[in-house]
C-alpha positions in Angstrom: -0.6 -12.6 12.1 2.3 -11.7 9.8 1.1 -14.1 7.5 -2.4 -12.6 7.1 -1.6 -8.8 7.4 1.4 -7.2 5.7 2.7 -4.6 8.4 4.8 -2.7 6.4 1.9 -1.8 4.0 -0.1 -1.0 7.1 2.7 1.3 8.6 3.1 3.0 5.2 -0.6 3.8 5.2 -0.7 5.2 8.7 2.7 7.2 8.2 1.1 8.7 5.1 -2.1 9.9 6.9 0.2 11.6 9.6 2.0 13.8 6.6 -1.4 14.9 5.5 -3.0 15.8 8.9 -5.6 12.8 8.6 -6.7 10.5 11.2 -6.9 7.0 9.6 -8.3 3.7 11.4 -7.6 0.4 10.1 -10.0 -2.1 11.4 -9.9 -6.0 10.9 -11.0 -9.2 12.6 -8.4 -12.0 13.3 -9.3 -15.2 15.0 -12.1 -14.2 16.9 -10.8 -10.7 17.7 -11.4 -7.2 16.5 -8.0 -5.2 15.8 -8.3 -1.6 15.6 -5.1 0.3 14.7 -5.3 4.2 14.4 -2.7 6.7 13.0 -2.1 8.3 16.5 -0.4 4.9 17.6 -3.4 3.5 19.5 -4.1 -0.3 19.2 -6.9 -1.9 20.6 -7.8 -5.6 20.5 -11.3 -7.0 21.7 -13.1 -10.0 21.5 -15.5 -10.0 18.5 -18.9 -10.1 19.4 
């Protein structure tokens, strides 16, 4: 997954949202799975329908 998603950029975006009291969700599909990462630290991975 590291070849597809730049984890540092995603981490910076989520950290920036915490400094502004905003809830941010990053959502993408990867090899048949839906990946959702929220600024509060929640990570959810489910099979893409």
